N, C-alpha and C positions, 0 to 999 in steps of 0.2 A: 505493500499500500502506499501510495503518497502521501504524506500530511504536509498542507503546507500553512504556515501559522503567520497569516496577515496583520500583523501588527496594528496596523492602520496610524492613527496620533494617539494611541492608548498610552504608549510607552514613551516618555520623555525624558529621563533620565538614565545616562549610560550604566550607574550603577544597576538598575533593574535591568535594563537590555543584556549585560554582561552576565546577572543570576539566571535568566531567562535561555541565555546559550549553553552556561554550565548546565543547566538541565536535560536540555535538547542532547549535548554531548554525550552525558551521561546515560541517555536512553538511547541513542545509536549503538553503546559499547555494551549493552546487556544483552545475553548470549541469545536468549529467546525472542528477541524483535526482530521480526519480518518488514518494517518500516522504514522508508526514507523520509527523512526529515528536512524540510526547507523553511527557513525562516526569512520571513519579508518586514524588516524593519523599517521606521522613517527613514530619509535617505543621508542624515549625517550618522547615526547610529551604524547603519550597514557600513559605511565607510571604517566606521571603528573597529567592526566585528571580525569583517569579512577579509580584511586585506591581507591579513598573515593567518588565514584560517586553515589550519592544517588537518581539521576533524573531518569526520564522513556529514557533518551538518553542511547543506547549502544553503545559499543566499538567493531572495529574489528581490528584484526592484517592485514596490508598490505599483508604478505605475512610469512609464517613460515619456520624453518628449516628442511629439509629432516634427520636430524639426533635427538637423544632423549637425548642428554647431553653429557658430557664428557668432552675431551680434542678437542673441537671444536672452536678454538679462532674465535668472532667475529660473531659466530651464536646464532640466539634467537630462542629458543625452544616455540615448542606448549605451553608445560607447563609452561615457563615464563609468556609466554603472560599471559595466564589463571590466573597468580598468581598475576598479577597485576590488572585483572580487565576486560581482553577482554572476548567478549561473541561467537565473531564470527572471520573468519580466511579467507580473500580473498585466495584463490590458482588458478595458473595457469593463472593470469591474463596475455595479452597478452606481456606486457611489459618483464614480468620474463619468458617468455616462449623466447621470442628475447633473452635474457641473457643466455638462454642454458638448462632451465627447459623441459626435456623430458617427454613423457608421464610417463616414470616407476618413473619420481623423482616427478610429480604432483602426482600418486598414492598413493607414499609413505608420503608425506607431507599429503594427506587428510587422511590417515590412523592413523597421529600421532596428527593431530586436533581432532578428534574425540575420539583418546583414553584420551588427555586431557580435554575433556568436551566443547571443541569448535563447534560450526556449521559451517561447511564449506561452502564457497561461492566459487563454482568451476566456473571460467572463462573458454567459449569455443568459437570459433568463425574463420569463414573463412579469409582468406587474399586478396581473390577476388570472383568475381561472374562470372560462365561459362555460356554461354547458353545451356550446355549438362547437366547440374544441379550436375556436380561432386563436388561442396561445401558442399552438401546435405552428402556426403560421409566423407567427412573431419570433418563435427560436430559429426558425429555417431561414427566416429573413435576415437575422442579427448574423448568423452562423453563415449563411453564403455571402452577403455584402463583406463580411471581414475577411472571408478568406479564395474568396475568387480571384481576385486581383493578384494572388500569390502562385509562383509556379508550383507545379506537381508537387516538385521534392520538397519545397518549402511549406506548403499543405501538411505535409505527413509528419512533421514537428512541432506542430501547434497542438497544446494540451487543451483541452476543452471544460471548463467548469461552469458545470450549470447549478444557476444560482437563482433562483424562484423571489421575487421581491416580498411577494404575498407569504412568504416560511421565514422569514427572517425576523428575528425578534420577538420569535416565539419560544413557550417552553417545548419539551419534548413531546410532550401528548400533543400540542395542538401543532406540530410542524410537519411538512409531509411524510405520507406513509410508503412503507415498504412495499407496497405495490407499486403505489404512484410512482415512487424513483425508480423501481424496474423498468417501468414502461417508458419514462422519460429517458432513460438511458439506452435503452433500445431504439427510441425514435431518435436520438442524436448519432446513435452509431449507422443508422439508415441513411439519414441527412449527408454522414461523412462519406459514407460509401458510395454516394451518388458524387461526391466533389473530389474522391480521391481515385488514381489511376489504380486498376486492378484490384489486388487484394491487401493494399497498403494498410486501409481504414483499420485493420483489424488490429494492428500495432499501435491504434491512436487511444491516449488516455482520456479516460472522462472522468472528472471528478464531483463531486457534488459539494455546494456549502448553504447553509441555511437552518440554524437552531441546531448544530449538531451537540449532541452531550456527552458525557458517559454513560447516561440510561440509554441512550439510543444508537450510539454509534456503531455499536458491535451488529446489531437487527439492520441498522441499513448498510452496512458493508455486507452482510452473508447473506442476502435476500436480493441485492438490487444487479448485481454485476458491476457496481462503480469499480475504480482503480484507485481512489482516494480521495481526500477532501479538503476542500480550502476552508480552513476555520477562522473566526475572527476573533470576537472578544473574548471567549472562552481559551483562546491561545496564550493571551498574556497573565494568565493566572497558575503558577509554576505547578501546582498541586492539579487542578482542575488539566491540563494540558498533558500532566504526567499520568493521569487518569485516563483520558480520552486514548494518548499511543497506546498505554497497555493494555485496553478493550481489544485492540487488534492485533496484538501479539499471540 
């Protein structure tokens, strides 16, 4: 399982960042673990932690600029993230879409991330579920518009993270059900199979994010065919994050 911890802006102190990093390193050293851990700290903290990282823990940018450098004050390019040790980049997160990232901008960011050697984690997800199934068209459109401009080889490198907005911020009891998640993973794989050449879509990773807790993560993992999880707020509490990871071991 691939576990991506998106710290968002919850972690603001280097001391806390170091503590979470230490917990993650310990988790990857445990013999029974079968999980790969990726940490996505705020940009300055990523640079402080990742530049001399020799552990099994990998790092991800929370976002990348749609530019490739130059006179762009305040922008952080994919190349800059790569230079300080990031291996992944979260792109198209619902919070970035809400801040104005269009499908065209997301496609541009994917291209820059790939050109800089980063593995993109593309977030897609509907804001609500309707009885007519129109939300499926939303997912297809977000996925298609993002990766269609890429070459077939580039498309195969993109990790997809399904992140339904309606399931975020709920407790485990009221978040997505195992059967619903299984159906969505199958649907996303179907769309990927249409967009990727030959059988290459079989190697594409599909993650889930949205109200993942220690009480429901094992059930979601076991019954859905998901390849891992994109975890937000629960990833910045050392005890909760450890419990989450150990539930998948």
